[in-house]
C-alpha positions as CSV (number, residue, x, y, z in Angstrom):
1,M,21.2,0.0,-14.5
2,Q,20.5,1.5,-18.0
3,P,17.7,4.6,-18.4
4,D,16.3,1.7,-20.5
5,Q,16.2,-0.8,-18.0
6,A,14.6,2.1,-15.5
7,I,11.8,2.2,-17.4
8,F,11.2,-1.0,-17.9
9,L,11.0,-2.0,-14.7
10,R,8.6,1.1,-13.2
11,D,6.2,-0.3,-15.8
12,F,6.0,-3.4,-15.1
13,L,5.8,-2.3,-11.1
14,L,3.5,0.3,-11.3
15,P,0.4,-2.2,-12.1
16,Q,1.0,-4.1,-8.9
17,L,1.3,-1.1,-7.2
18,R,-1.7,0.1,-8.7
19,S,-3.4,-3.5,-8.1
20,E,-1.8,-3.3,-4.4
21,Q,-3.0,0.3,-2.9
22,I,-6.6,-0.7,-3.9
23,V,-6.6,-3.9,-2.0
24,T,-5.0,-2.4,1.0
25,A,-7.1,0.6,0.9
26,R,-9.9,-2.3,1.3
27,V,-8.3,-4.1,4.1
28,I,-7.6,-0.8,5.9
29,S,-11.3,0.4,5.6
30,A,-12.6,-3.1,6.9
31,V,-11.3,-1.9,10.3
32,P,-15.0,-1.5,12.5
33,S,-15.0,2.3,13.8
34,D,-14.8,1.3,16.9
35,R,-12.2,-0.7,16.6
36,N,-9.1,1.6,15.8
37,D,-7.6,1.3,19.0
38,F,-8.0,-2.6,19.2
39,R,-3.8,-4.3,19.4
40,P,-3.3,-7.5,19.6
41,D,0.1,-7.1,21.7
42,P,1.1,-3.8,24.0
43,K,3.7,-4.0,21.7
44,C,2.3,-3.5,18.3
45,F,1.1,-1.1,16.4
46,S,-3.2,-0.4,17.0
47,A,-5.3,-1.1,13.7
48,F,-5.4,3.1,13.2
49,G,-1.1,3.1,14.2
50,L,-0.7,0.2,11.7
51,S,-2.8,1.8,8.9
52,W,-1.3,5.0,8.7
53,H,2.8,3.5,8.9
54,M,1.4,1.7,6.0
55,V,0.0,4.5,3.7
56,L,2.9,7.1,5.5
57,C,6.0,5.1,4.6
58,E,4.3,4.2,0.9
59,F,4.2,7.7,0.5
60,W,7.3,8.2,2.0
61,V,9.4,6.0,-0.9
62,L,7.0,7.3,-3.0
63,D,8.4,10.8,-2.9
64,A,11.6,9.8,-2.4
65,V,11.4,8.3,-6.4
66,I,10.2,11.4,-7.3
67,H,12.9,13.3,-5.7
68,R,15.6,11.2,-5.9
69,R,16.0,11.3,-1.9
70,F,14.9,10.1,1.1
71,G,12.6,13.0,3.1
72,E,11.6,13.7,6.6
73,F,8.1,12.4,6.9
74,D,5.3,14.1,6.7
75,P,3.1,14.9,9.8
76,R,-0.3,12.9,10.0
77,P,-3.4,15.7,8.1
78,A,-6.4,16.3,11.2
79,E,-8.4,15.4,9.9
80,L,-7.2,11.8,9.4
81,K,-8.9,10.5,12.6
82,T,-9.6,6.6,11.5
83,C,-8.8,3.7,9.4
84,A,-12.0,4.7,7.8
85,D,-10.4,7.9,7.8
86,I,-6.8,6.6,6.4
87,A,-8.9,4.4,3.7
88,S,-11.0,7.6,1.7
89,W,-7.8,9.7,2.2
90,Y,-4.8,6.9,0.4
91,P,-6.4,6.5,-2.7
92,K,-6.7,10.4,-3.5
93,Q,-3.2,10.7,-2.5
94,F,-1.5,7.8,-4.6
95,A,-3.4,9.6,-7.7
96,Q,-1.5,12.3,-7.2
97,R,1.6,10.6,-6.9
98,L,0.8,8.5,-10.5
99,P,1.1,11.1,-12.4
100,L,4.5,11.9,-10.9
101,L,6.2,8.6,-11.2
102,E,4.6,8.4,-14.8
103,S,6.5,10.7,-16.1
104,L,9.9,10.0,-15.4
105,S,13.1,9.5,-17.1
106,G,14.7,6.3,-17.3
107,E,18.0,8.2,-16.3
108,H,16.3,10.2,-13.3
109,L,14.9,6.7,-12.0
110,A,18.5,4.7,-12.8
111,T,19.8,7.8,-11.0
112,P,20.5,5.5,-6.8
113,I,19.2,6.9,-4.3
114,D,20.7,6.5,-0.8
115,F,18.8,5.3,2.4
116,H,20.6,6.2,5.2
117,G,23.7,4.7,4.6
118,L,22.2,1.1,4.3
119,R,20.9,0.9,1.0
120,N,22.3,2.9,-1.9
121,D,19.5,1.3,-5.1
122,P,18.6,2.9,-7.9
123,A,15.6,5.6,-7.9
124,V,13.2,2.8,-9.4
125,A,14.4,-0.3,-7.1
126,Y,13.1,2.0,-4.4
127,L,9.0,1.1,-6.2
128,N,9.6,-2.6,-5.4
129,I,10.6,-2.0,-2.1
130,A,7.1,0.0,-1.4
131,I,5.3,-2.8,-2.7
132,R,6.5,-5.4,-0.3
133,H,6.4,-3.3,2.7
134,S,2.5,-2.1,1.9
135,V,2.0,-6.3,1.8
136,H,4.0,-7.1,4.3
137,H,1.9,-4.9,7.1
138,R,-1.7,-4.9,5.2
139,G,-1.4,-8.6,6.5
140,Q,-0.5,-7.8,9.4
141,L,-3.4,-5.6,9.5
142,S,-5.4,-8.6,7.9
143,T,-4.7,-10.3,11.0
144,Y,-6.6,-7.9,13.2
145,L,-9.5,-8.2,11.2
146,R,-9.9,-11.9,12.2
147,A,-9.4,-10.9,15.7
148,I,-11.8,-8.2,16.2
149,G,-14.1,-10.0,14.7
150,A,-14.5,-8.1,11.3
151,H,-15.0,-9.0,8.1
152,V,-11.9,-9.9,5.4
153,P,-11.9,-8.7,2.7
154,A,-10.5,-11.3,-0.3
155,I,-6.9,-9.7,-0.7
156,Y,-5.7,-12.5,-3.6
157,V,-8.9,-14.2,-4.9
158,E,-11.1,-15.0,-1.4
159,S,-10.8,-14.8,1.6
160,A,-13.0,-17.0,4.6
161,D,-15.4,-14.5,4.5
162,E,-15.4,-13.4,0.3
163,P,-15.0,-17.2,-0.6
164,W,-14.3,-17.5,-5.4
165,P,-16.2,-18.6,-6.4
166,P,-18.9,-15.8,-5.3
167,E,-22.2,-16.8,-4.6
168,P,-24.9,-16.1,-6.4
169,G,-26.8,-12.8,-5.5
170,S,-23.6,-11.8,-3.4
171,T,-22.3,-8.2,-2.9
172,S,-18.7,-9.9,-2.3
173,A,-16.1,-7.0,-4.1
174,A,-14.2,-10.5,-5.5
175,P,-13.2,-10.1,-9.4
176,A,-15.7,-11.8,-12.0
177,S,-12.7,-13.5,-13.1
178,P,-9.6,-14.8,-11.3
179,P,-6.4,-12.2,-11.9
180,A,-4.4,-13.9,-13.9
181,F,-0.8,-14.3,-12.1
């Protein structure tokens, strides 16, 4: 990959990463405080565990892009005890990484990063992996919400709980107009 291609890809993926991060935080925040331990099966993460896994892995991958290597997982901060805590903490941590990602040179972004001998892609390619990983697990968490009877926020335009278009007088957080895809 050439440096100018890496810049193009970064500039294409960062707006997507930003918009997905907002939706992911909404889904995490929809977990009722008394249902953080819900899991649909003993083999599944709890709602809290799945929420933490999403943000932990997203930041692990973003940090790998920034530092051009996959490091150790950061421990969970002690103050994060509920999904609501994670939903509040997540955007702040994301906001700290965004300017670092925006400032990376094309040469930096084009440098291959080894992923435990399984992949050796240009650093910028891992931004797409971060998006796909979070979207995948966000979908899992949204099914938890329905199973526990919680409000499922709109992810792409609408959900059964936030229909499109919003009803008059609704406090729905759905966009004022359908996004252009």
